[in-house]
Phi, psi and omega in degrees: 000144178254127177259132180232117176263131183270044180220142176256353189288132172296132181080018181300132175295330182284324172295319177296322178294320176298317177300320179295319179298320178295315180299322186264002180296150179297155179305134179091351178269114181264119178244115175262150182256130170275107187259007185256020184302326179287347179270349181291129175291161174301139183301132179208113182302334178298329180289342179285342184286331178262208176286142183292135175306142186305314182294325178293314178301320179296316179300309181298318180295315180294323176294316181298330181274000185255150176268351179196170178226143176241113177266131177239110190241133165286179174234119178245125178051045178067025181206184179290135177296147182304323183296324179284319177298321177299316178298318178295320178300315179295316183293335184277357185253143343288151187300332182283341182231017180301135177293349179282343184300120178076007185276134171292148182218150169245150178224132175210166178193160180229143179211161180279343181277183184275344184268353185067227181237038186301316183288321177296318180296321177297315177299319180296317177300319179296319179294327181288345175300317182299323184270359183058040175265140189248092179289144173300125187288321183205149003281165175263140179254102181239089183279104179268158179051049184304327181300338179267353187250345179246144177276182184296339178266004179083017178268131176293115184250346182286112186298317177299323178290321177299316179296318180298317179295317178299315178296320178298315181296325174293318177297320178294322176299313180296320178299317180296315178299316182298316183281334181268003179297132180294148179297140181262000000 
């Protein structure tokens, strides 16, 4: 599985949440992190005509090698941060061969407010319709008041949230198995 955090901020709660998801993933679930999101150029179809930018090729290659994707998104101005939408735009091209087509996905996010990242997650789900990517419908992981749940080192310390993340990762594992089962 490939984990993608939609934040460039040092000390990001969402990068910390991705680390917690990896830590709490069920035994045997391998989650690799795509750490080059900040290197992706702004999407420009003209760049597709030549050689593909290196970071874009890496994103597509890592997605193609994955059986699922886990998006961890902050919420900026009631929506998906531009850096994550940009990554999705690059990964979705060309539409006929996107590695996202038919891929199971998880979505989670952390925010300092009371709503968590509900609106950003909704926007992300809408964008994934185009790529025929299948996000796990429930439960939703909306970590609200993140400043109270992570310690100064970025470790998720809130035990109820840790249990919820562990249960979510197991649900995502089962979802991935269900969708990746070969046709009979």
